[in-house]
N, C-alpha and C positions, 0 to 999 in steps of 0.2 A: 847253728847245727848241733844236734845232740851228739855227744861223744860216748863211745862205749855201747854196750848192749843194753837194751831196755829190759827191765826186770819183768819176768813173766808172772802173771797173776796165778796164784795157787788155785788149782781146781778144787771144787767143793763136793764133787760126787764122782762115783766110779761104780761100774758093774763088775762083780767079781764072784768067783766060785773057789772054794778051797778043795783042790784036787778033784774037781768035778761035782762037789757038793754045793748047791746054791744056798743051803741053809746056814749062811755065814754067821748069823746072829747067835747061834748056839755055841760058837767058839770064842766069843768076845764079850767083855764087859767094859763099857766106855763112859767117860765123863768129860767135862771140859778141862780136866787137869791131867788125865792119864787114860791109857787103854790097856787092859789085860787081855792077852791073846793066848789061846790054848797052845800047849807045848807042841802038838803035832803039826801045827800050821805056822808057828812063830817064825822059824828060820826062813821059810819060803815067801812069806807075805808081809813081814814086818815093815819093810820100807814102803810098800804101796799103801798100807793102812796108815802109817805115820804121815805120809804126804797129804792124804785126804783129810785126816782128822786134826792134824796140826798139834798133836800132843805126843809125849813120849809113850812108846809101846813096850810093854814088858811081858816076858814069858811067864805063864802061870798054869797051874793045874789044880784040880780039886778031886780028892779021892782017886788020884792017879789017872784021871781022865782029862781030856782037853775041853770038856763042855762047861767052861767057866761062865758062859752066858746063861746057862740053866741054873747053876748053883750060886752065883754071886749077885748081890744087889748093893744098893747104896747110892752115894752121890759124890761130888768132888771132895767132900770132907772126910768120908769114911767108907770102908768096904765092909759089907756084912757077909759073913761066911757061915756055912752050916757046920755043925759039930763033926761031920765026917771028914773035914779037911785034915790032911796029915800035918804032923808037927813040922816037918821040913818044908812043906808047902806054905804053911803059915809063916814060918821064919823067912822064907823067900820073899813073900809079899811085904813083910815089914822091913826087909833089907832095902826095898825100893823107896823107903821113906813114907810108906802109906800107913795110915791108921786103920787097923783091922779089928773088928769085933766078931767073936764067934757066938752064934746064937744056939742055945741048947733047946731045940724044940723037935717035934717029931716030923716036921716037914723040912726036907733038905733042899728042895729045888726053889731056893729063895728068889732066884731070877724070874721064875714063873709066877711068883706071888706078890711082887712089889713093882709098882710103876712109879718112878721117882725122878725128880730133877733137883736142882739146888734150892727151889722155892717151896716144895711140898711133896707129898707122896700119897698115892692111893694104895692101900694094902688089901689083900684078900681077907674075906671073913674068916678064913682058916687061921689067920695070924692076929685076930682081934685081941687076943689075950696079951699080945706083945705091944699093943699100940702105944701105951705110955712110955715103955722102955725105948721103942724105936724113935719116938718124938724126941726123947732126951739124947739119944745117940746121934741122930741125924741133925738135930737142931732145927727142925722144920715142923710145920703143921702136917698132920696126917689124918686122912679120912679112910674109913673102912667101907668097901663097896665092891661091886662087880662091874664087869664090862661085857655087854651082850648076855647078861644073866649068867656069866661064867665066873668061877672063883679064880681062874688063872689070869689075873689082871696084868701080870708082867708079860705073859705071852701074847696078850691081846692089844698091847700098846707099846709105842716107842716115844719116850719123852726127852726133850732137851730143854734148855733154858729159853729157847725161841719158839717152840711149838710142840705139837703132839699129834701123832698118827694113831688112830684107833681101829679096832675090828669093825668091819662094815656093818655089823648088826648091832652096834652099840645103841642103847636106848637114849632118847633125848635127855631124860633126867640123869642118866649116868654120865653123859657127855658134859652136862652142866656142872656136875660135881667135880669131874676131872679138871675142867677149866678153872674152877674156883680154887681148888686146892693146889694145883700146879702153877696157877697164875700165868697161863699162856693160852692162846687159841688152840683148839683141837679140831681135827677133821677125820673123816674115815678114808680107808683105802685098803688095798691088798698088795701082796708081793708075789714074786715067782709064779706069775701066770694064774693068779686067783686065790692064793692062800690068804685067808682072813687073819691068821695068826702072825701079824706083821713083825713081831719081834724076832721070829725065826729067820727072817730074810734081810734084816737091816742091822748095821752097826753105825751109830750116829752120836754126834754131839753138836754143839752150837756152831762149830766151825765147818762141818761137812758130814757126809754120810756115804756109806757103801751099801749097795743092794745086791741081792743074789742075781746071778747071771741070767736066770729065766724071767726076771722082772721085765715087763713090757714098757714101751715108751709112755703110754698113758698112765701106767702105774707109777712110773718115775716122776711124772709131772705132779701127780697127787702127793707123792712123798715130798717133793720139793716145796710145794705150797704148804702142806700141813706142818712141816718142820721149820718153816719160816725163812726159806731161802728165796722165795719169789714174793 
């Protein structure tokens, strides 16, 4: 007879809204090593996010806002931040033991322009001048391209080291490029009852994911499959 309590399996997904806002992806930047959560939601949702993603969760801000999902990009090795990040905000990130690189370019919403995991990255044509520098910083191969003919590739996709979910209107040739550079299978889907900009409604890594509370059952199944959990 087994003694003691059986260890419960950690859940890998959860539906969540931040104070009624289902666009949870705007408030977080997550990898397989850490998750940065916007200062306005950190105290209330840290534990829940940490349990699902299985990584340390840290409080962060950029330009005194909580929209770290919009402004930050990168992978497990390094955080890419826009030049508008404050000195104290930058110092805070580095205090967590994270390597952070500030990019001096005219586009600040790096999270909207970079789709990356630890294997590779797709960057927006708007950042093509930084391709060589980003390859050196991230230590991965990078392709320049679009998703659904849109430059905001980071808004149109969510990538982990196990899979990738893309905008429902992605072109076949774009999907092939994403799969080749990220070295994972990719599929299409939506979040929050039909939004094709999937990054706005998901916080994900290879250990789990959270979706906005308005995301339907069928949408969650597609997320589960695309991100490699089924």
